[in-house]
C-alpha positions in Angstrom: 0.0 0.0 0.2 2.9 2.4 0.8 4.3 1.8 -2.8 0.8 2.7 -4.2 0.7 5.9 -2.2 4.2 7.0 -3.6 3.3 5.9 -7.1 0.0 7.9 -7.0 1.6 10.9 -5.3 4.7 10.7 -7.7 2.6 11.3 -10.7 1.1 14.5 -9.1 2.8 17.6 -10.3 1.3 19.5 -7.3 0.6 17.1 -4.6 2.7 17.1 -1.5 0.9 14.6 0.4 -1.3 11.5 0.1 -3.3 9.4 2.8 -4.5 5.9 2.4 -8.1 6.5 2.5 -7.6 8.6 -0.7 -6.5 5.4 -2.5 -9.3 3.4 -1.0 -7.1 1.7 2.1 -8.3 1.6 5.5 -4.9 2.1 7.1 -3.6 4.9 9.3 -0.9 5.8 7.1 0.2 8.8 4.9 3.1 10.2 3.1 4.5 13.6 2.5 6.8 14.4 -0.6 10.0 16.4 0.4 11.8 17.2 -2.9 12.3 13.6 -4.4 11.9 11.8 -1.2 8.7 10.5 0.3 8.4 10.3 4.4 6.0 7.6 5.5 3.7 8.1 8.6 2.1 5.1 10.2 -0.3 5.7 12.9 0.5 9.5 13.3 -0.4 11.4 16.4 -0.1 15.3 17.0 1.5 15.4 20.6 1.4 18.9 21.2 0.6 22.3 19.1 2.3 25.6 19.8 0.5 28.8 19.5 -3.0 29.1 18.2 -4.6 27.9 15.1 -4.3 30.6 12.4 -4.9 31.1 8.8 -1.4 30.8 7.4 0.1 33.4 5.2 2.1 33.4 2.0 4.6 36.2 1.2 4.4 37.2 -2.2 7.5 38.2 -4.4 6.5 41.9 -3.9 6.4 41.6 -0.2 2.5 41.4 0.3 1.1 38.7 2.2 -2.1 36.5 1.6 -3.9 33.6 2.8 -2.5 30.3 2.1 -4.8 28.5 -0.1 -4.9 24.7 1.0 -6.0 22.2 -1.7 -6.3 18.4 -2.0 -5.7 15.8 -4.6 -9.3 14.6 -4.0 -10.8 18.0 -5.2 -8.6 18.9 -8.1 -8.2 22.9 -8.7 -10.3 23.9 -5.5 -8.5 25.7 -2.8 -9.5 27.7 0.4 -8.0 29.1 3.6 -7.9 26.5 6.7 -6.9 27.5 10.1 -3.7 25.3 11.0 -1.1 25.3 13.7 2.1 26.4 12.4 4.3 24.3 14.9 3.4 20.9 16.1 5.0 18.0 17.9 4.2 14.7 16.4 4.9 11.3 16.8 4.4 8.1 14.3 5.8 4.8 13.4 8.4 4.5 10.6 8.2 1.5 8.6 11.1 -0.8 8.4 13.5 -0.4 5.6 14.7 -4.0 5.6 12.5 -7.3 6.0 14.0 -8.3 9.4 13.5 -4.8 11.0 10.7 -3.5 13.0 8.8 -0.3 13.1 10.7 2.6 14.7 8.7 5.2 17.0 9.8 8.5 15.8 9.0 12.2 17.4 9.5 15.4 15.5 8.6 19.1 15.7 7.3 20.1 12.3 7.0 23.8 11.4 5.2 25.8 8.6 4.2 23.8 5.5 5.4 20.4 6.8 3.1 21.2 9.8 0.2 22.2 7.6 0.6 19.1 5.3 0.9 16.6 8.4 -2.5 18.2 9.9 -4.2 17.9 6.4 -3.2 14.3 5.9 -4.1 13.3 9.4 -7.5 14.8 9.1 -7.9 12.4 6.1 -7.3 9.5 8.4 -10.0 10.9 10.8 -12.6 11.3 8.1 -12.2 15.1 7.7 -11.8 17.0 4.6 -10.3 20.4 4.1 -13.8 21.7 2.8 -15.3 20.4 6.1 -13.1 23.1 8.0 -14.0 25.7 5.2 -17.8 24.9 6.0 -17.3 25.1 9.8 -15.2 28.3 9.7 -17.8 29.8 7.1 -14.9 30.5 4.6 -14.9 30.6 0.7 -13.9 27.8 -1.6 -12.0 29.0 -4.9 -11.2 27.4 -8.2 -7.9 28.2 -9.1 -6.6 27.6 -12.6 -3.2 27.0 -14.1 -2.7 30.6 -14.5 -3.6 31.5 -11.0 -6.8 33.0 -11.7 -9.2 32.7 -8.7 -12.9 32.2 -8.9 -15.4 31.5 -6.0 -16.6 28.0 -6.1 -19.8 26.5 -4.7 -18.8 24.9 -1.4 -22.4 23.8 -0.4 -22.4 21.4 -3.6 -19.5 19.5 -2.0 -20.8 18.7 1.3 
């Protein structure tokens, strides 16, 4: 199943994470793509969050900031601002690299984009989608095309 997650995510030009439920598997596993590597998280837990949940900001080349638009491979071209913690302490099991090895328990502190991705993928394991957050927070959903043009989309039609 991890190989399937890697294969599907590797095909995506914009995807940075993928969880088992997104490919029809009932496992508490997700992967995050970092450059050309994949980090596998088995039975992930958020142990601690730092600060408060906030709408992350992106600083644009000209120096102005705008809300980070979170998306999902399950909803291509749809994005919206979701409150996330920007720093979290997590634990998870790392799968063995060799057949005779055992799973290793890992602890990490994640910040910024890796923290956002971790929370997004863990939400999938708990049956929560980013559009559920948008609805609860009364935020807008947007369709963003390949040129970056943003138009409001109908969130109610997805829920």
